[in-house]
Wavefront OBJ file of the C-alpha trace (Angstrom):
o trace
v -20.647 1.264 -21.573
v -20.259 4.961 -23.045
v -17.365 5.649 -23.821
v -17.807 9.541 -23.512
v -18.725 8.373 -19.738
v -15.228 6.793 -19.080
v -13.164 9.766 -19.924
v -11.021 9.932 -17.461
v -11.351 14.147 -17.439
v -15.164 14.190 -17.123
v -15.758 12.481 -14.258
v -16.666 13.726 -11.086
v -17.666 12.022 -7.075
v -19.240 8.886 -8.680
v -21.723 9.181 -4.948
v -23.577 11.348 -7.391
v -25.436 8.327 -9.297
v -24.344 6.036 -6.693
v -27.851 5.446 -6.086
v -29.092 4.375 -9.616
v -26.780 2.058 -10.227
v -25.496 0.297 -7.191
v -27.840 -2.752 -7.697
v -25.963 -3.131 -11.321
v -21.972 -3.923 -11.488
v -20.512 -2.032 -14.241
v -17.698 -4.721 -15.679
v -14.203 -3.189 -16.346
v -11.028 -5.073 -17.503
v -8.494 -4.096 -14.599
v -10.169 -2.301 -12.025
v -6.782 -0.411 -9.550
v -7.524 0.352 -6.203
v -5.617 3.593 -5.746
v -5.406 6.382 -7.604
v -1.595 8.059 -6.400
v 1.698 7.506 -8.582
v 1.412 3.460 -9.290
v -1.778 3.806 -9.596
v -2.242 6.618 -11.857
v 0.962 5.562 -13.673
v -0.708 1.903 -14.103
v -3.949 3.073 -15.081
v -1.969 5.351 -18.103
v 0.421 2.519 -18.850
v -2.555 -0.010 -19.001
v -4.282 2.467 -21.475
v -2.868 1.929 -24.442
v -3.029 -2.045 -24.855
v -5.612 -3.171 -27.123
v -6.630 -7.307 -27.060
v -7.190 -9.230 -30.401
v -9.263 -7.429 -31.799
v -7.812 -4.159 -31.392
v -10.452 -3.461 -28.131
v -8.286 -1.088 -25.325
v -9.008 -2.213 -21.681
v -11.580 -0.848 -19.735
v -9.979 0.029 -16.568
v -11.322 1.717 -13.242
v -9.218 3.471 -11.059
v -10.846 3.523 -7.097
v -9.046 6.816 -5.881
v -10.219 7.732 -1.671
v -9.371 11.835 -2.350
v -10.841 13.583 -4.774
v -8.017 13.142 -6.843
v -9.184 15.550 -9.849
v -9.415 18.411 -7.676
v -6.802 21.253 -7.662
v -4.650 20.790 -6.142
v -4.804 16.962 -5.391
v -4.147 16.148 -1.876
v -2.896 12.509 -2.960
v 0.002 14.831 -4.728
v 2.009 16.347 -1.720
v 5.392 18.904 -1.989
v 7.573 15.843 -1.282
v 10.189 15.309 -3.951
v 11.167 12.218 -5.928
v 14.584 11.208 -7.801
v 13.970 10.056 -11.286
v 16.175 7.424 -12.754
v 17.262 8.074 -16.156
v 15.450 4.949 -17.072
v 12.127 5.741 -15.496
v 12.255 8.990 -17.271
v 11.858 6.950 -20.559
v 9.150 5.090 -19.429
v 7.318 8.103 -18.575
v 8.175 9.137 -21.814
v 7.136 6.180 -23.722
v 3.721 6.193 -22.029
v 2.937 9.596 -22.834
v 3.620 11.540 -19.644
v 7.050 13.040 -19.333
v 6.062 16.041 -22.255
v 3.739 17.138 -19.038
v 6.473 16.953 -16.668
v 9.834 17.271 -18.741
v 9.596 21.250 -18.041
v 9.523 20.978 -14.222
v 11.778 18.213 -13.843
v 15.202 18.906 -13.053
v 18.288 17.055 -14.157
v 20.774 14.971 -12.282
v 23.995 15.688 -13.791
v 26.829 14.801 -11.287
v 26.312 12.634 -8.311
v 28.803 13.545 -5.456
v 29.328 10.791 -2.779
v 30.984 11.713 0.036
v 31.957 10.532 3.931
v 32.475 13.895 5.891
v 35.392 14.150 7.952
v 37.314 11.012 5.496
v 38.481 10.683 2.411
v 36.438 8.575 1.155
v 34.627 9.731 -2.070
v 33.276 8.546 -5.389
v 31.879 11.269 -8.679
v 29.895 10.271 -11.142
v 29.559 11.992 -14.557
v 26.102 12.137 -16.950
v 28.708 12.880 -19.930
v 31.204 10.512 -18.954
v 27.963 7.221 -19.631
v 26.861 9.835 -22.649
v 23.733 10.466 -21.419
v 21.745 14.188 -20.912
v 21.448 13.485 -17.198
v 21.787 10.299 -14.981
v 18.453 11.224 -13.404
v 15.734 13.960 -12.612
v 14.558 15.738 -9.095
v 10.396 16.604 -9.850
v 7.966 17.436 -6.839
v 5.680 14.649 -6.315
v 2.543 16.875 -7.123
v 4.573 17.732 -10.809
v 4.703 14.421 -11.129
v 0.947 12.961 -10.038
v -0.166 16.435 -12.475
v 2.018 14.964 -15.472
v 0.106 11.558 -15.134
v -3.617 13.277 -14.816
v -2.947 15.300 -17.785
v -1.494 12.335 -19.392
v -4.989 10.202 -18.318
v -7.205 12.933 -19.288
v -6.200 11.971 -22.967
v -7.823 8.294 -22.622
v -11.108 7.772 -22.829
v -10.729 4.408 -21.811
v -9.860 5.049 -18.023
v -13.545 5.559 -15.803
v -12.390 7.207 -12.289
v -14.293 6.632 -9.080
v -13.328 9.277 -7.025
v -13.564 10.371 -4.029
v -14.285 6.212 -3.272
v -13.289 3.556 -1.728
v -13.437 -0.770 -1.712
v -15.170 -1.660 0.581
v -15.239 -5.281 -0.192
v -13.527 -7.556 -2.346
v -14.658 -11.003 -3.257
v -12.640 -13.264 -5.671
v -14.554 -15.762 -7.910
v -13.211 -18.293 -10.825
v -13.395 -16.491 -13.809
v -13.584 -12.492 -11.922
v -13.347 -10.277 -8.942
v -16.336 -7.898 -7.530
v -15.859 -5.389 -5.429
v -17.987 -3.107 -3.294
v -17.364 0.735 -3.057
v -18.164 2.553 -0.357
v -20.438 4.635 -1.942
v -22.605 1.276 -2.615
v -21.328 1.094 -5.972
v -20.501 -2.591 -7.366
v -17.516 -2.931 -10.033
v -15.887 -6.763 -11.974
v -13.491 -7.304 -13.388
v -10.933 -10.295 -14.619
v -8.147 -8.369 -12.721
v -7.742 -6.180 -9.561
v -4.338 -4.509 -9.464
v -3.859 -3.092 -5.809
v -1.868 0.347 -6.036
v -2.831 1.285 -2.695
v -0.182 2.151 -0.258
v 2.091 0.384 2.140
v -1.118 0.078 4.168
v -3.152 -1.579 1.412
v -6.416 -2.540 1.870
v -6.539 -4.883 -0.638
v -3.619 -6.447 0.461
v -4.996 -6.825 3.891
v -8.682 -7.862 2.010
v -6.567 -10.983 0.966
v -4.808 -11.852 3.864
v -1.075 -11.096 2.279
v 1.194 -11.252 4.989
v 4.150 -8.502 4.962
v 7.765 -8.430 7.060
v 8.778 -5.181 8.273
v 12.398 -4.245 9.299
v 12.461 -0.899 11.711
v 15.751 1.105 10.880
v 15.615 2.840 14.557
v 15.940 6.269 11.498
v 13.690 8.730 10.182
v 13.752 11.073 7.300
v 13.725 14.874 7.685
v 12.526 15.878 4.362
v 12.245 20.074 4.024
v 13.205 22.396 0.926
v 16.087 24.304 1.269
v 17.714 28.006 -0.894
v 21.668 27.536 -0.730
v 24.446 30.931 -1.739
v 25.731 28.387 -4.282
v 23.449 26.882 -7.354
v 23.651 23.372 -6.896
v 24.677 23.069 -10.866
v 22.465 19.638 -11.137
v 24.965 17.671 -8.832
v 23.386 15.778 -6.336
v 25.090 14.918 -3.167
v 25.160 12.121 -1.249
v 26.928 12.949 2.356
v 27.680 10.316 4.992
v 27.832 12.431 8.517
v 28.270 11.418 11.756
v 24.707 12.278 12.601
v 23.351 10.667 9.471
v 23.438 10.038 5.929
v 22.132 13.680 3.879
v 20.797 13.638 0.290
v 20.729 17.390 -1.477
v 18.720 17.205 -4.266
v 18.652 19.905 -7.125
v 15.584 21.196 -7.428
v 13.982 23.830 -10.366
v 13.564 27.205 -9.789
v 10.073 27.769 -8.355
v 8.277 31.252 -9.300
v 6.681 30.837 -5.974
v 9.064 28.950 -3.890
v 9.376 32.055 -1.804
v 6.080 31.363 -0.073
v 7.337 27.859 0.671
v 10.322 29.025 2.116
v 11.227 31.432 4.982
v 14.290 33.425 4.801
v 16.796 32.973 7.220
v 17.825 36.251 8.501
v 21.656 36.843 8.312
v 24.085 36.710 11.150
v 28.093 35.960 11.011
v 27.962 32.876 8.961
v 24.219 33.546 6.944
v 24.497 35.434 3.809
v 22.224 38.801 3.220
v 18.745 38.507 1.802
v 20.345 39.762 -1.315
v 22.050 36.767 -2.363
v 19.532 34.407 -2.048
v 16.910 35.732 -4.253
v 19.364 33.678 -6.754
v 20.104 30.934 -4.567
v 20.093 27.573 -5.797
v 17.223 25.435 -4.517
v 17.452 21.930 -3.483
v 15.669 19.086 -1.557
v 17.353 17.879 1.524
v 16.838 14.502 3.068
v 18.384 13.771 5.971
v 18.451 10.552 7.542
v 18.348 10.447 11.763
v 18.056 8.840 14.769
v 13.886 9.655 15.420
v 15.325 11.596 18.844
v 17.608 13.936 16.839
v 14.841 14.430 13.963
v 12.377 15.860 16.297
v 14.956 18.108 17.949
v 16.102 18.984 14.621
v 12.973 19.722 13.263
v 11.878 21.604 16.478
v 14.817 23.965 16.203
v 14.263 27.706 14.493
v 14.846 28.242 10.667
v 18.316 30.230 11.734
v 19.371 26.929 14.243
v 18.456 24.300 11.740
v 20.416 26.105 8.819
v 23.236 26.211 11.233
v 22.951 22.899 12.227
v 22.871 21.768 8.960
v 25.656 23.600 7.753
v 27.816 22.209 10.154
v 26.515 18.637 9.043
v 26.638 18.555 5.150
v 29.516 21.277 4.719
v 29.497 24.722 2.239
v 29.751 22.473 -0.759
v 26.571 24.863 -1.588
v 27.706 27.774 0.152
v 25.313 29.128 3.137
v 21.996 27.657 3.502
v 19.564 30.864 2.728
v 15.981 30.000 3.444
v 14.234 27.119 4.829
v 11.022 25.307 4.230
v 8.640 23.139 5.836
v 10.192 20.236 7.730
v 8.507 16.775 7.727
v 9.406 13.524 9.562
v 9.148 9.875 8.073
v 9.591 6.892 10.207
v 12.078 4.617 7.782
v 11.447 0.914 7.990
v 11.274 -1.734 5.385
v 8.319 -3.243 5.076
v 7.651 -6.237 2.511
v 4.677 -8.709 1.434
v 5.334 -12.226 1.349
v 3.339 -12.549 -1.640
v 3.198 -10.858 -4.949
v 0.173 -11.864 -6.891
v -3.293 -13.688 -5.167
v -6.300 -15.147 -6.969
v -6.769 -12.223 -9.549
v -5.054 -9.618 -7.435
v -1.858 -8.456 -8.274
v 0.506 -5.675 -5.880
v 2.517 -2.978 -6.814
v 4.838 -0.429 -5.594
v 4.306 0.435 -1.770
v 1.494 -2.618 -1.714
v 3.812 -4.605 -2.604
v 7.380 -2.741 -0.887
v 8.615 0.071 0.956
v 12.240 0.651 1.423
v 14.771 3.138 2.537
v 15.135 5.989 0.983
v 19.187 5.770 1.121
v 19.809 5.346 -3.067
v 16.208 7.311 -4.252
v 15.142 3.877 -5.734
v 11.706 3.674 -4.090
v 9.744 5.435 -6.978
v 11.647 3.921 -9.296
v 11.267 0.714 -7.852
v 7.696 0.786 -8.091
v 7.649 1.638 -11.281
v 9.138 -1.284 -12.352
v 6.598 -3.191 -11.203
v 4.102 -0.830 -13.495
v 6.401 -1.855 -16.502
v 6.639 -5.253 -15.818
v 3.014 -5.869 -15.233
v 1.988 -4.222 -18.281
v 4.476 -6.200 -20.047
v 2.874 -9.605 -18.366
v -0.732 -8.215 -19.607
v 0.367 -7.143 -23.147
v 1.222 -10.902 -23.945
v -1.513 -12.519 -22.336
v -3.782 -10.429 -24.503
v -1.556 -10.947 -27.272
v -2.224 -14.944 -26.888
v -5.843 -14.340 -26.070
v -5.024 -15.601 -23.089
v -6.889 -14.917 -19.561
v -5.148 -11.828 -17.788
v -6.138 -12.380 -14.200
v -5.145 -16.350 -14.868
v -2.711 -17.091 -11.634
v -0.117 -18.264 -14.149
v 0.193 -14.522 -16.258
v 0.081 -13.148 -12.609
v 2.952 -15.667 -11.256
v 4.930 -14.455 -14.649
v 4.828 -10.955 -12.761
v 5.636 -11.953 -9.689
v 8.217 -14.226 -10.690
v 9.554 -10.998 -13.032
v 9.394 -8.534 -9.590
v 11.975 -11.135 -7.727
v 15.810 -10.359 -8.608
v 14.798 -6.303 -9.232
v 13.320 -6.100 -5.866
v 15.795 -8.667 -3.737
v 18.886 -6.402 -5.706
v 17.378 -3.039 -4.656
v 16.696 -4.378 -0.790
v 20.191 -5.288 -0.514
v 21.579 -2.644 -1.636
v 19.750 0.042 0.623
v 20.159 -2.360 3.503
v 24.438 -2.850 2.912
v 23.931 1.430 2.540
v 22.226 1.817 5.638
v 23.999 -0.615 7.876
v 27.479 0.449 6.513
v 26.834 4.468 6.223
v 25.013 4.566 9.624
v 27.686 3.090 11.740
v 30.335 4.479 13.329
v 32.531 1.720 14.209
v 36.331 2.319 12.824
v 36.519 -0.982 10.736
v 33.224 -0.096 8.667
v 34.038 3.768 8.494
v 37.396 2.527 7.164
v 36.223 -0.129 5.108
v 33.756 2.248 3.561
v 36.326 4.938 2.772
v 38.596 2.519 0.769
v 34.998 1.567 -1.204
v 34.382 4.599 -2.418
v 37.969 5.004 -3.458
v 37.669 2.030 -5.199
v 34.287 2.788 -7.101
v 35.603 6.076 -7.969
v 39.286 4.500 -9.668
v 38.472 1.502 -11.206
v 35.705 2.118 -14.512
v 33.796 -1.712 -13.985
v 32.734 -1.171 -10.464
v 31.688 2.492 -11.592
v 30.158 1.639 -14.333
v 28.212 -1.355 -12.661
v 26.934 1.587 -10.000
v 25.928 4.153 -12.798
v 23.999 0.987 -14.266
v 21.978 0.419 -11.463
v 21.213 4.242 -10.169
v 20.042 5.209 -13.864
v 17.502 2.364 -13.320
v 18.828 -0.325 -15.476
l 1 2 3 4 5 6 7 8 9 10 11 12 13 14 15 16 17 18 19 20 21 22 23 24 25 26 27 28 29 30 31 32 33 34 35 36 37 38 39 40 41 42 43 44 45 46 47 48 49 50 51 52 53 54 55 56 57 58 59 60 61 62 63 64 65 66 67 68 69 70 71 72 73 74 75 76 77 78 79 80 81 82 83 84 85 86 87 88 89 90 91 92 93 94 95 96 97 98 99 100 101 102 103 104 105 106 107 108 109 110 111 112 113 114 115 116 117 118 119 120 121 122 123 124 125 126 127 128 129 130 131 132 133 134 135 136 137 138 139 140 141 142 143 144 145 146 147 148 149 150 151 152 153 154 155 156 157 158 159 160 161 162 163 164 165 166 167 168 169 170 171 172 173 174 175 176 177 178 179 180 181 182 183 184 185 186 187 188 189 190 191 192 193 194 195 196 197 198 199 200 201 202 203 204 205 206 207 208 209 210 211 212 213 214 215 216 217 218 219 220 221 222 223 224 225 226 227 228 229 230 231 232 233 234 235 236 237 238 239 240 241 242 243 244 245 246 247 248 249 250 251 252 253 254 255 256 257 258 259 260 261 262 263 264 265 266 267 268 269 270 271 272 273 274 275 276 277 278 279 280 281 282 283 284 285 286 287 288 289 290 291 292 293 294 295 296 297 298 299 300 301 302 303 304 305 306 307 308 309 310 311 312 313 314 315 316 317 318 319 320 321 322 323 324 325 326 327 328 329 330 331 332 333 334 335 336 337 338 339 340 341 342 343 344 345 346 347 348 349 350 351 352 353 354 355 356 357 358 359 360 361 362 363 364 365 366 367 368 369 370 371 372 373 374 375 376 377 378 379 380 381 382 383 384 385 386 387 388 389 390 391 392 393 394 395 396 397 398 399 400 401 402 403 404 405 406 407 408 409 410 411 412 413 414 415 416 417 418 419 420 421 422 423 424 425 426 427 428 429 430 431 432 433 434 435 436 437 438 439 440 441 442 443 444 445
């Protein structure tokens, strides 16, 4: 295939030429199902790999949304926490240069239990790093990936399109798209989300744990600047995370001003207020109540639960509710196919580890393919894919165990658990070995 036709920044809807090529299979080394964050990062990570003849991999991305349009429906304004390790990886694959000006550093992390003495403080300078992590909107992260991919001539987009059928053969996997196009490859990577069609085509089962909780997500402005501190505040209504966001020139279009009253400051101050991403874990019933409050009422409820670490809530953005469930695939790999990111696991947001865990899926898969190429082996061979499955087990188990433990410990008002978690926070705060272990996991190492 002519490389100019493969350029990721010149692709348009494949339906335009579907009639001409519907009966001719186009062959690639790797087909990626899904062009969201995991899929686009997977393509970017693989785009630098070459075989023993120094030939780059030919990569196809199939994405249902018109992801190359502006703004892309695949990348909304939700906010993600990037660990220090994740930011370093994005720098290695060439995406960080497009993202760094939109990513707000987390210099300190404050963990506290409202109404109790337990507190822990984590400081970047104590661990000799510029930042423990970063916070960025998904739209900016996705935009950075697309800009980096636009420089690659070995990545072909098929968008808007979707996989209609998959047939596995001994030496390749054949994919039929909804447009009628037919593709084949040595390896199919399922980066197609929590309801992964590819996972369903392979009849890979999942296990689900419903936390009976919802995450209420919104961007808010505060009268006191966040000073690059991320807050994890455990309250009687549920954990509250307040993550520092960069100043946005158009933030006034996304945030509604809260009317001044006895507890809300004047509009003159909120022009210079800090901007934060709120993730408030609540019971489903309480989340519904909160989302239906007026901006004024919501601001007051949030101030009451979170406290006044950041002063008053001066502006409130759109509030969205997401049900919280742990979903895990029972298998990581299949014949000539592997699951990446949310297709493999969807976890609780309490520790902000979801995207970072998926990024390490991408990193490990890239290493497995790199090693197979170096040894002139079939990149889709089951033995190679099993290496990926084994490499991911321990990391996924540790992160899921951490989030499950935090959910149980900090969403419970039983006196023994309350006392235990406060003692635990104090112990972590004053014992360097424990604090270093926590920081290392928080930083993604």
